[in-house]
C-alpha positions as CSV (number, residue, x, y, z in Angstrom):
1,M,-29.4,-38.6,20.9
2,H,-28.9,-39.2,16.9
3,K,-31.4,-36.7,15.7
4,V,-30.2,-34.5,18.6
5,L,-27.1,-34.0,17.2
6,F,-27.7,-33.8,13.5
7,F,-30.4,-30.8,14.5
8,V,-27.6,-29.2,16.4
9,A,-25.6,-29.7,13.0
10,A,-27.8,-28.6,10.8
11,L,-27.9,-25.3,13.2
12,C,-24.2,-25.1,13.0
13,M,-24.4,-25.4,8.8
14,L,-27.5,-22.8,7.9
15,Q,-25.1,-20.1,10.8
16,I,-21.9,-21.0,8.5
17,Q,-23.7,-20.0,5.5
18,L,-25.5,-16.8,6.7
19,D,-22.1,-15.8,7.6
20,L,-20.4,-16.5,4.4
21,S,-23.1,-14.3,2.5
22,A,-23.1,-12.1,5.0
23,Q,-19.4,-12.1,4.5
24,D,-19.5,-12.0,1.0
25,I,-22.3,-8.8,0.9
26,D,-20.1,-6.7,3.2
27,S,-17.4,-7.5,0.4
28,L,-19.0,-6.5,-2.7
29,L,-20.1,-3.3,-0.5
30,N,-16.2,-2.7,0.2
31,N,-15.7,-3.1,-3.2
32,K,-17.7,-1.5,-5.6
33,R,-16.6,-1.0,-9.5
34,I,-16.3,2.6,-10.8
35,Y,-16.6,3.8,-13.9
36,N,-15.3,7.3,-15.0
37,S,-17.5,8.6,-17.8
38,I,-16.4,11.5,-19.8
39,S,-18.1,15.0,-21.3
40,I,-18.0,15.0,-24.8
41,D,-20.3,18.4,-25.4
42,E,-17.2,20.0,-27.9
43,L,-18.4,17.3,-30.4
44,P,-21.8,16.5,-32.4
45,E,-24.2,14.1,-31.8
46,P,-23.7,11.0,-32.9
47,K,-25.8,8.8,-35.2
48,I,-27.8,6.0,-33.2
49,D,-27.9,3.2,-35.8
50,G,-26.1,0.5,-34.2
51,E,-22.9,0.6,-35.8
52,L,-20.7,2.7,-33.8
53,D,-19.0,4.8,-36.5
54,D,-19.3,8.4,-35.4
55,E,-16.3,10.4,-33.9
56,I,-17.5,10.5,-30.1
57,W,-16.6,7.0,-29.8
58,T,-13.3,7.1,-30.0
59,L,-13.3,8.4,-26.4
60,G,-13.5,7.2,-23.0
61,Y,-13.0,4.1,-22.2
62,W,-14.2,0.3,-21.9
63,Q,-14.8,-1.8,-19.1
64,S,-16.1,-5.8,-19.4
65,D,-15.0,-8.2,-17.0
66,F,-19.0,-9.4,-16.5
67,V,-19.4,-11.5,-13.9
68,Q,-22.2,-14.3,-14.1
69,Q,-25.7,-14.6,-11.9
70,F,-27.0,-17.1,-12.8
71,P,-26.4,-19.9,-14.0
72,H,-23.3,-19.9,-11.5
73,S,-23.4,-16.9,-9.3
74,G,-19.7,-15.8,-9.1
75,Q,-18.0,-17.2,-12.1
76,P,-16.9,-15.2,-14.6
77,A,-18.9,-14.9,-18.0
78,T,-18.8,-17.2,-20.7
79,E,-19.1,-14.6,-23.4
80,Q,-17.7,-11.5,-22.3
81,S,-19.2,-8.0,-22.5
82,F,-18.0,-4.5,-22.9
83,F,-19.5,-1.0,-22.6
84,K,-18.9,2.8,-22.9
85,I,-20.1,5.9,-21.3
86,L,-19.7,9.1,-22.5
87,Y,-22.0,12.3,-22.1
88,D,-23.4,15.9,-23.1
89,H,-25.3,18.5,-21.8
90,S,-28.6,16.6,-22.2
91,N,-28.0,13.0,-23.3
92,L,-26.4,10.2,-21.7
93,Y,-24.6,7.9,-24.7
94,I,-23.8,4.1,-24.2
95,A,-22.2,1.6,-26.0
96,L,-22.4,-1.9,-25.6
97,F,-20.6,-4.9,-27.6
98,C,-21.7,-8.5,-26.7
99,Q,-19.1,-10.8,-27.4
100,D,-20.4,-13.9,-28.6
101,S,-17.7,-17.0,-30.2
102,E,-20.8,-18.7,-32.1
103,P,-22.8,-15.8,-33.3
104,D,-24.8,-17.5,-35.8
105,K,-26.3,-18.8,-32.9
106,I,-27.4,-15.7,-30.9
107,V,-31.1,-15.7,-30.5
108,D,-32.6,-12.8,-32.2
109,K,-36.5,-12.4,-31.3
110,L,-38.9,-9.9,-31.9
111,G,-41.1,-9.1,-29.1
112,R,-44.0,-6.4,-27.7
113,R,-42.3,-3.6,-25.8
114,D,-41.1,-4.8,-22.5
115,S,-41.0,-8.4,-23.3
116,R,-38.0,-10.7,-22.6
117,A,-37.1,-12.4,-25.9
118,G,-33.9,-13.2,-27.1
119,D,-30.0,-11.9,-26.4
120,I,-30.7,-8.0,-24.4
121,A,-28.5,-6.2,-23.0
122,G,-28.9,-3.0,-21.3
123,I,-28.0,-0.9,-18.2
124,A,-29.8,0.5,-14.9
125,L,-29.2,3.8,-13.3
126,D,-30.0,4.2,-10.1
127,S,-29.7,8.4,-10.2
128,Y,-31.4,8.8,-6.7
129,F,-28.5,7.2,-5.2
130,D,-30.8,6.5,-2.6
131,K,-29.3,2.8,-3.3
132,R,-33.4,1.4,-3.2
133,T,-35.1,2.7,-6.9
134,A,-33.5,2.9,-10.4
135,F,-34.6,2.8,-14.1
136,E,-33.6,0.2,-16.2
137,F,-32.6,0.4,-20.2
138,S,-32.4,-2.7,-22.2
139,I,-32.2,-3.8,-25.5
140,T,-33.0,-6.6,-27.7
141,V,-30.9,-7.9,-30.6
142,A,-33.8,-7.2,-32.7
143,G,-33.8,-3.9,-31.4
144,Q,-37.2,-4.0,-28.9
145,K,-37.0,-1.9,-26.3
146,M,-37.9,-2.4,-22.4
147,D,-37.5,0.7,-19.3
148,V,-38.6,-0.9,-16.3
149,K,-38.3,0.8,-13.1
150,H,-36.8,-1.0,-10.2
151,L,-38.9,-0.4,-6.8
152,G,-36.8,-1.9,-4.5
153,D,-35.9,-5.5,-3.6
154,W,-37.0,-8.0,-6.1
155,D,-40.3,-5.5,-7.3
156,F,-40.2,-4.1,-11.0
157,D,-42.8,-2.0,-12.6
158,Y,-43.2,-2.5,-16.3
159,N,-45.4,-0.3,-16.8
160,W,-43.2,2.9,-16.9
161,N,-42.4,4.1,-20.2
162,A,-39.5,6.3,-21.1
163,I,-38.4,8.2,-24.6
164,W,-34.8,7.2,-25.6
165,D,-33.3,6.2,-28.8
166,G,-31.4,2.6,-28.6
167,A,-30.4,0.6,-32.6
168,T,-28.5,-2.8,-32.9
169,S,-26.1,-4.2,-35.0
170,R,-24.8,-7.7,-35.5
171,T,-20.9,-8.5,-36.1
172,D,-19.1,-11.6,-36.8
173,T,-17.7,-11.5,-33.2
174,G,-20.9,-10.9,-31.3
175,W,-23.5,-7.6,-31.9
176,I,-23.0,-4.1,-31.0
177,A,-26.1,-1.9,-29.2
178,E,-26.0,1.6,-29.1
179,I,-28.0,4.2,-26.8
180,K,-29.1,7.5,-26.1
181,L,-30.8,8.4,-22.8
182,P,-32.3,12.0,-22.4
183,F,-31.5,12.7,-19.1
184,S,-35.6,14.4,-18.9
185,Q,-36.3,10.5,-19.2
186,I,-34.8,10.2,-15.2
187,R,-34.8,11.9,-11.8
188,Y,-32.0,13.3,-10.1
189,A,-30.4,15.5,-7.3
190,N,-29.5,19.5,-8.3
191,E,-26.1,19.3,-7.7
192,E,-22.9,20.6,-9.8
193,E,-21.6,16.8,-9.9
194,H,-23.0,13.5,-10.0
195,I,-22.8,10.0,-8.3
196,W,-25.4,7.3,-9.2
197,G,-25.4,3.7,-9.1
198,L,-24.4,2.0,-12.1
199,H,-25.5,-1.9,-13.6
200,F,-24.5,-3.0,-17.2
201,Y,-26.3,-6.8,-17.5
202,R,-26.7,-9.1,-20.3
203,V,-28.2,-12.3,-20.8
204,L,-27.6,-14.9,-23.2
205,S,-30.7,-17.2,-24.2
206,R,-29.7,-19.8,-25.6
207,K,-27.1,-21.1,-22.6
208,Q,-29.8,-19.3,-20.2
209,E,-27.0,-17.0,-18.4
210,A,-27.2,-13.7,-17.1
211,S,-24.5,-12.2,-15.9
212,S,-23.5,-8.0,-14.6
213,W,-20.8,-6.0,-14.3
214,N,-20.3,-5.3,-10.9
215,P,-21.6,-8.5,-9.5
216,I,-25.0,-8.9,-7.6
217,P,-25.5,-12.9,-6.7
218,R,-28.0,-14.7,-6.8
219,E,-29.1,-15.2,-3.1
220,A,-28.8,-10.7,-2.7
221,P,-32.1,-10.1,-0.8
222,S,-31.6,-7.1,-3.0
223,T,-30.0,-5.6,-6.2
224,V,-29.6,-1.9,-6.0
225,Y,-27.6,-0.7,-3.3
226,L,-25.6,-3.7,-4.8
227,F,-24.5,-1.6,-7.9
228,G,-21.5,-0.3,-9.1
229,E,-20.7,3.8,-9.4
230,L,-21.0,5.8,-12.1
231,H,-18.6,8.9,-12.1
232,G,-17.6,11.6,-13.6
233,V,-21.2,13.4,-14.9
234,K,-21.3,17.1,-14.0
235,D,-22.3,20.2,-15.5
236,I,-25.8,18.5,-17.1
237,R,-28.7,20.4,-17.4
238,T,-30.9,20.7,-13.7
239,S,-34.5,21.0,-14.8
240,R,-37.2,19.1,-17.0
241,Q,-38.1,20.1,-19.6
242,V,-42.2,22.2,-20.3
243,E,-44.7,20.0,-22.0
244,F,-47.5,20.8,-23.4
245,L,-49.6,17.6,-25.6
246,P,-53.2,19.1,-26.7
247,Y,-55.6,17.0,-28.3
248,A,-58.9,18.4,-30.4
249,L,-61.4,15.2,-31.9
250,A,-64.2,15.7,-34.0
251,S,-66.8,13.6,-35.1
252,A,-70.3,14.1,-37.5
253,S,-72.7,11.6,-38.1
254,Y,-75.9,11.4,-40.3
255,A,-78.7,9.1,-38.8
256,P,-82.3,10.9,-40.0
257,E,-84.2,8.5,-38.6
258,S,-83.0,9.4,-34.8
259,D,-84.8,10.6,-32.2
260,N,-81.3,12.4,-31.5
261,P,-79.3,12.0,-34.2
262,K,-76.1,14.2,-33.5
263,P,-74.5,14.9,-36.2
264,F,-71.2,16.9,-35.1
265,D,-69.8,16.0,-32.0
266,F,-66.2,18.1,-30.5
267,N,-63.9,17.3,-27.8
268,A,-60.8,18.9,-27.0
269,G,-57.9,18.7,-24.1
270,L,-54.5,18.7,-22.7
271,D,-51.7,17.2,-20.9
272,A,-48.8,19.2,-19.4
273,K,-45.4,18.2,-17.8
274,V,-43.9,20.6,-16.4
275,G,-40.2,20.3,-14.6
276,I,-40.2,22.1,-10.6
277,S,-36.9,21.0,-10.7
278,S,-34.4,17.7,-11.0
279,D,-36.2,16.5,-8.3
280,F,-40.8,16.8,-8.8
281,T,-42.1,16.9,-11.6
282,L,-45.7,19.0,-11.7
283,D,-48.2,16.9,-14.6
284,L,-52.1,18.4,-15.3
285,S,-54.2,17.2,-17.2
286,V,-57.9,18.9,-18.4
287,N,-60.0,16.7,-19.9
288,P,-58.0,14.0,-21.4
289,D,-58.3,11.5,-24.1
290,Y,-57.0,7.9,-23.1
291,G,-58.4,6.7,-26.5
292,Q,-54.9,4.9,-27.6
293,V,-54.1,3.6,-24.1
294,E,-53.1,-0.2,-23.9
295,A,-56.9,-1.9,-23.5
296,D,-57.3,-4.3,-20.2
297,P,-57.5,-7.9,-20.9
298,S,-60.4,-9.7,-20.9
299,V,-61.1,-11.0,-17.6
300,L,-63.5,-14.2,-16.2
301,N,-64.3,-13.3,-13.4
302,L,-66.3,-15.8,-11.4
303,T,-65.5,-14.7,-7.8
304,A,-67.8,-12.3,-5.4
305,F,-65.2,-9.6,-5.6
306,E,-63.9,-7.1,-8.3
307,T,-61.3,-6.7,-10.9
308,F,-58.0,-5.9,-9.7
309,F,-56.9,-3.8,-13.1
310,E,-53.0,-2.8,-13.5
311,E,-53.1,0.9,-15.0
312,K,-51.8,2.2,-17.6
313,R,-52.4,5.8,-18.4
314,P,-49.7,7.5,-18.3
315,F,-50.8,10.2,-16.3
316,F,-51.0,8.5,-14.0
317,L,-48.1,5.8,-14.0
318,E,-45.9,9.4,-13.7
319,G,-44.3,9.0,-9.9
320,N,-46.1,5.8,-9.6
321,D,-44.2,3.8,-7.2
322,V,-43.8,6.7,-5.1
323,F,-47.7,6.0,-4.0
324,D,-46.8,2.2,-3.5
325,F,-48.9,1.0,0.5
326,E,-49.3,-2.0,-0.3
327,M,-50.9,-4.8,2.7
328,D,-50.9,-7.9,1.3
329,G,-52.9,-7.0,-2.1
330,D,-55.0,-4.0,-0.1
331,I,-54.5,-0.3,-1.1
332,P,-55.5,2.9,-0.2
333,Y,-54.6,4.3,-3.3
334,Y,-55.9,2.4,-6.1
335,S,-55.4,5.1,-9.4
336,R,-57.7,3.4,-11.3
337,R,-60.5,4.9,-9.2
338,I,-60.5,8.1,-10.3
339,G,-62.7,8.4,-14.2
340,S,-63.7,5.2,-13.5
341,A,-67.4,3.7,-14.3
342,P,-70.1,5.0,-12.6
343,S,-70.6,2.4,-9.3
344,F,-74.2,2.1,-9.7
345,S,-76.8,-0.4,-9.2
346,N,-80.8,-0.2,-9.6
347,P,-81.5,1.6,-6.2
348,Y,-85.5,1.9,-8.2
349,P,-86.9,-1.5,-8.6
350,D,-90.1,0.5,-11.0
351,L,-87.8,2.2,-13.3
352,E,-85.7,0.7,-16.0
353,V,-82.2,2.4,-16.0
354,S,-80.0,2.3,-19.5
355,D,-77.2,4.1,-20.9
356,I,-74.7,4.4,-18.3
357,P,-71.5,5.0,-19.5
358,R,-69.1,3.6,-19.9
359,Q,-66.3,6.0,-17.4
360,T,-66.8,9.0,-15.6
361,I,-65.3,12.3,-17.5
362,I,-62.2,13.5,-15.9
363,L,-62.7,17.3,-16.1
364,G,-59.6,18.3,-14.6
365,A,-56.4,16.5,-12.3
366,A,-53.1,17.8,-11.3
367,K,-49.9,15.6,-9.4
368,L,-46.6,16.4,-7.9
369,T,-43.9,13.1,-7.2
370,G,-40.8,13.3,-6.9
371,K,-38.1,12.7,-4.1
372,S,-35.5,14.8,-2.9
373,K,-31.7,14.6,-2.3
374,K,-32.5,13.7,0.9
375,G,-34.5,10.8,0.7
376,L,-37.6,12.7,1.1
377,S,-40.3,10.9,-1.4
378,V,-43.0,13.6,-2.0
379,G,-46.8,11.7,-4.2
380,L,-50.0,14.3,-4.4
381,V,-52.6,14.1,-6.7
382,N,-56.1,15.3,-7.4
383,G,-59.2,14.7,-9.6
384,L,-61.9,16.0,-10.3
385,T,-64.8,13.6,-12.3
386,A,-68.0,15.1,-13.4
387,R,-71.3,13.9,-12.9
388,A,-72.9,11.2,-15.2
389,S,-76.2,10.4,-16.2
390,G,-78.1,7.5,-18.0
391,V,-81.9,6.9,-19.0
392,A,-84.8,5.7,-16.4
393,T,-87.8,3.9,-18.4
394,D,-90.7,3.6,-16.0
395,E,-93.5,0.5,-16.8
396,T,-95.3,3.3,-18.7
397,G,-92.7,3.7,-21.2
398,M,-91.4,7.4,-20.0
399,E,-87.9,8.3,-19.9
400,K,-86.5,10.3,-17.9
401,E,-82.7,11.6,-16.5
402,I,-80.9,9.2,-13.7
403,E,-77.3,10.4,-12.3
404,V,-75.7,7.1,-11.8
405,A,-72.4,9.1,-10.5
406,P,-72.1,12.7,-9.1
407,L,-69.5,15.4,-9.4
408,S,-67.0,14.3,-7.2
409,N,-63.1,15.3,-6.3
410,Y,-60.7,12.3,-5.2
411,M,-57.5,13.6,-3.4
412,A,-54.2,11.0,-2.0
413,T,-51.5,11.8,-0.7
414,R,-47.6,9.9,0.0
415,V,-44.7,11.1,2.3
416,K,-42.2,8.6,2.7
417,K,-38.3,9.6,4.1
418,D,-35.4,7.2,3.5
419,F,-32.7,7.4,6.9
420,K,-29.3,5.5,7.0
421,G,-28.7,5.3,3.9
422,G,-32.3,3.6,2.7
423,N,-31.9,0.9,5.6
424,T,-34.9,2.5,7.1
425,I,-38.0,4.0,5.6
426,V,-41.4,5.6,7.4
427,G,-44.0,6.9,5.3
428,G,-47.6,7.7,5.8
429,V,-50.4,7.9,3.3
430,F,-54.0,9.7,3.4
431,S,-56.7,9.6,0.9
432,M,-60.2,11.4,0.6
433,V,-63.0,11.7,-1.7
434,K,-65.5,13.5,-1.6
435,R,-69.0,13.5,-2.9
436,I,-71.2,16.8,-4.2
437,S,-75.0,14.3,-5.0
438,P,-77.7,17.0,-5.3
439,D,-79.5,13.6,-7.1
440,S,-81.0,11.9,-4.5
441,S,-80.2,8.1,-7.0
442,S,-75.7,8.6,-5.9
443,S,-76.6,9.1,-2.3
444,L,-78.8,6.0,-1.5
445,L,-75.5,3.9,-3.1
446,L,-72.4,5.6,-2.1
447,P,-70.6,7.7,1.2
448,N,-70.4,10.9,0.5
449,N,-66.9,11.7,1.9
450,A,-64.5,8.7,2.8
451,L,-61.3,9.1,4.0
452,S,-58.7,6.4,4.7
453,G,-54.7,7.1,6.3
454,G,-52.3,5.0,7.1
455,L,-48.5,5.1,8.4
456,D,-45.4,2.3,7.8
457,L,-41.9,2.0,8.5
458,L,-39.5,-0.6,7.3
459,H,-36.1,-1.6,8.4
460,Y,-33.1,-3.8,7.0
461,W,-30.0,-4.5,8.8
462,N,-26.9,-7.5,8.4
463,N,-26.9,-5.7,4.6
464,R,-30.4,-5.7,4.1
465,N,-30.2,-9.8,4.9
466,Y,-33.0,-9.3,7.4
467,Y,-36.3,-6.8,7.4
468,L,-39.3,-6.0,9.9
469,Q,-41.5,-3.9,8.0
470,V,-45.3,-2.7,9.9
471,K,-48.5,-1.5,8.0
472,T,-51.1,0.3,9.9
473,I,-54.6,2.0,8.4
474,A,-57.7,3.3,9.3
475,S,-61.1,4.4,6.6
476,Q,-64.2,6.5,7.9
477,L,-67.1,6.5,5.7
478,N,-69.6,9.3,5.9
479,G,-73.3,9.1,3.8
480,T,-77.2,8.8,4.4
481,S,-78.4,5.5,5.9
482,D,-78.9,4.0,2.6
483,A,-75.7,4.4,1.6
484,I,-73.9,3.0,4.9
485,L,-76.2,0.1,4.9
486,E,-75.1,-0.9,1.4
487,K,-71.6,-0.7,2.2
488,Q,-72.3,-3.1,5.6
489,L,-74.2,-5.4,3.2
490,S,-71.7,-5.4,-0.2
491,N,-68.8,-8.7,-0.2
492,S,-66.4,-6.8,1.5
493,H,-68.0,-6.7,4.9
494,L,-71.3,-9.3,5.0
495,Y,-72.6,-7.9,8.4
496,Q,-75.4,-10.3,8.2
497,R,-73.4,-13.6,7.8
498,P,-74.9,-15.4,10.5
499,D,-71.8,-16.4,11.7
500,A,-70.4,-13.5,13.0
501,E,-72.3,-12.8,16.5
502,Y,-69.8,-9.4,17.2
503,I,-71.5,-7.7,14.3
504,E,-75.1,-7.1,13.0
505,V,-76.1,-5.0,10.4
506,D,-77.7,-1.3,11.8
507,S,-79.6,0.1,9.3
508,M,-80.4,3.7,10.7
509,R,-76.2,4.1,11.2
510,E,-75.0,7.0,8.7
511,H,-71.0,6.4,8.9
512,L,-68.9,3.1,9.3
513,G,-64.9,2.9,10.6
514,G,-62.7,0.2,10.2
515,H,-58.6,0.2,11.2
516,G,-56.3,-3.2,9.9
517,G,-52.4,-4.2,10.8
518,L,-49.9,-5.8,9.5
519,I,-46.3,-6.9,10.3
520,R,-43.7,-9.0,8.5
521,L,-40.0,-10.3,9.7
522,G,-38.0,-11.5,7.8
523,K,-34.6,-12.8,6.1
524,N,-33.5,-12.7,1.9
525,G,-30.2,-13.0,1.7
526,G,-28.4,-15.8,1.1
527,Q,-29.5,-19.6,0.5
528,W,-31.8,-20.0,3.4
529,N,-34.5,-17.6,3.7
530,F,-37.3,-17.4,6.1
531,H,-40.8,-15.1,6.4
532,L,-43.2,-14.5,9.4
533,Q,-46.3,-12.7,9.0
534,G,-49.5,-11.4,11.1
535,Q,-52.5,-9.4,9.3
536,Y,-55.7,-8.2,10.9
537,R,-58.5,-6.3,9.2
538,S,-61.8,-4.7,11.6
539,P,-65.0,-5.2,10.3
540,G,-65.4,-2.0,9.4
541,L,-62.4,-1.4,7.3
542,D,-63.1,0.1,3.8
543,L,-60.8,1.4,1.4
544,N,-63.0,0.9,-2.0
545,D,-64.2,4.3,-2.5
546,M,-60.2,5.6,-3.2
547,G,-58.2,2.6,-2.7
548,Y,-58.5,-1.6,-3.6
549,I,-59.7,-4.1,-0.8
550,R,-61.0,-7.5,-1.0
551,T,-62.1,-8.0,2.4
552,S,-62.5,-7.3,5.7
553,D,-63.3,-8.6,9.5
554,F,-60.3,-11.1,9.9
555,L,-56.6,-11.6,11.2
556,S,-54.4,-14.5,9.7
557,E,-50.2,-15.9,9.7
558,R,-48.2,-16.3,7.8
559,S,-45.0,-18.5,8.0
560,E,-42.5,-19.5,5.1
561,V,-38.9,-21.0,5.2
562,S,-37.4,-21.0,1.8
563,Y,-34.0,-23.3,0.6
């Protein structure tokens, strides 16, 4: 009896806590703070040096009253911060003053870009005003920049980098940050006057304290929908600029003892960015060079599965969040497939194949991404990669050229639409790979055609405290019987395993198809949270030609309760 009473009391306390949390969120949504910016078009641009001694900073007004998110959610910040926002036709100007009663204890550390080191302050803009996504620009006391995309809930993209200017200085009462943010680096609807979500935050490192201008409780299910608002921005540029970035690369060498000295080599290409509108951007690339892109980390892979690497190439990072369609690690569009190393395993036992290139050449690629003011997100990417060859040596030492990767076309598209202020999102994804292989070696290993497509639904209710997510995916591969047999025997499928009596290896089939699904239900807001998930993959589902999947043929469930 006592146990029953205790359980009922616990449920009552939990319900009270949930109701209080919902009331708190309602109060925050109905009492958002607003900042009204003013234009300084008639004045000269400020020098971004962290001093705030330019004429423009005598205009506008300061706002403060930051509230803690950590460690004491809802309490006033122990050290207050002040900000001011001004703008002209092309830029947003931000001034931040971070007050500190013990300025000699300010943590002044310099780290790599996008790493959190020392005291930090920053601004985030929900320029789509979709209450889901935002662009964040932060700076440390040492002047180190951080730019991040908010992708919804508590998801972030740290690989996104923008071009903006920022500087800091220290005073005897704290430190100052001065930021110049070009409108060309963010996306927004084509309107005469804009209303954007606005978020200012500060991290006080020595106290492990995070505070924000518009309160965001640490138990909130998401962040962007709780942003304050920026008003007064009007008559700004209506489209993104047109950018062209050509390159040329030449090399010379002298190797008299070599059979193929290649004394001179020349390469050239072009990247372009065209602003279709403020909402949509077209990126173009011809024979791109990624020699300066950050290298992948070294990984010791002791598993039977392929290592997943994050995208670092600027062309593919642009608008990459639009393509998000993740099913517990499985994705139908993995941009690293375009221009990747040849997927070649030697099918000829009497030949030794060498000089396989590290990557295939991207002959050309185009990408359209953006989101309309009505909440329609569109992503379309198409890339053509060149044929790649290696050298095959037979037992007598004779050499011949052999194809290790065929001429291939990769295409992926993603469409999704927001409804009810971003509380309901419905979308779909489709991808296709077409390989043109006159050489029989590639057709022995790779399907000629690979298709995949899926649908998804995400719905929030009760101030986004609760959510329901449903996703479905299907794939179809067509190719020679050798290529399809290779897929059946791969580690992702293992049709030959003895414990799967319901499937069998078919060495004559020339197609392979499958499907999968996922459903999640949970609560993210408040102190008590729960998540329920069920998913399955059929034996024939394969996304690895354009996407990424580790394994198929399973049925699983997961449940989680947390405080």
